[in-house]
N, C-alpha and C positions, 0 to 999 in steps of 0.2 A: 337136162336135155337140151340143146341148141341147136336152131337149123343152121346148116353150112351158111357162112357169109358170103361164099361166092355164088351162091343161088340167085337167079335174076327172076323176081316174080311180078307179074303184072299185076294190076287192079282187077283185071276180068279173070284171074285164076291161072293165067300159064304160066308155068315154071320150068325153067331152061338151068340145068347142071353144066355150065363151062368144061368142068374138068372131065366128062364122060361124053359129053354132045347130046345126051338124052334131054327129052322134054316130056312133061306131062302138064295134065289139066285138072284142076282143082274144082269142084263145086262150091258154092257160097260159105257153106260152113266149114270144110276144110280150108277154105281162104282164110276164114276168120281165126280158125284155130291157128294156122301157120302165124299170121300176123300177131297173135297174142304170144305165141311161143318167142317170136322175134323179139316181141317187148320185153323178155325175160318173165312172164308171169309165171307163177307156180301153177300146179296142177289144181290145187283148192281154187286158186283165182280164177282159173278157166272154166272150172267146172260151175261157179258161182253165176259167172259172166253168162255162159250158154243156159243154164237152167232159168236165170232170171229173163233171158231174151226168149227162149225157145219154150214150147209145151213138151218137156221132157224132165223127168226126175232124175236126181244125181246117180242113182245106182245105173240106170239105163245108159246116161251119156258117159259114165265112166267107161263102162264095157265097151261101148264104141270108141271112145278117146283111146284105150290102150289098142284097140285092133289098129285106128289110125296110125298110132305112134310106131306099131309092129311094122306096118306097110312103109314108113319114112326109113324105118332103120333098115328094112329091107332092100330099099331103093338107093339106100346110103346117102340120104338127103340130111341127115342129122349127125350131131357128135354127141354123144353122151357124157354126162359130168364126170364119169369117173377118171 
């Protein structure tokens, strides 16, 4: 899964989609996940970074991670690898 290249993402978590005119605000963890996705990191790599950085186990993180990805898909902010 890849974040759409056309998205403008600020360091403060403001996201603008020029194709729709929609804008969103990410919290710091959402911004960190989006940044890792943009860098091409795998799910396992992202899970490792987040569990080492924050007080969360991998099972709990992955549950929230998939919820977050679902929201990104619903908002059409990602391209699937298919």
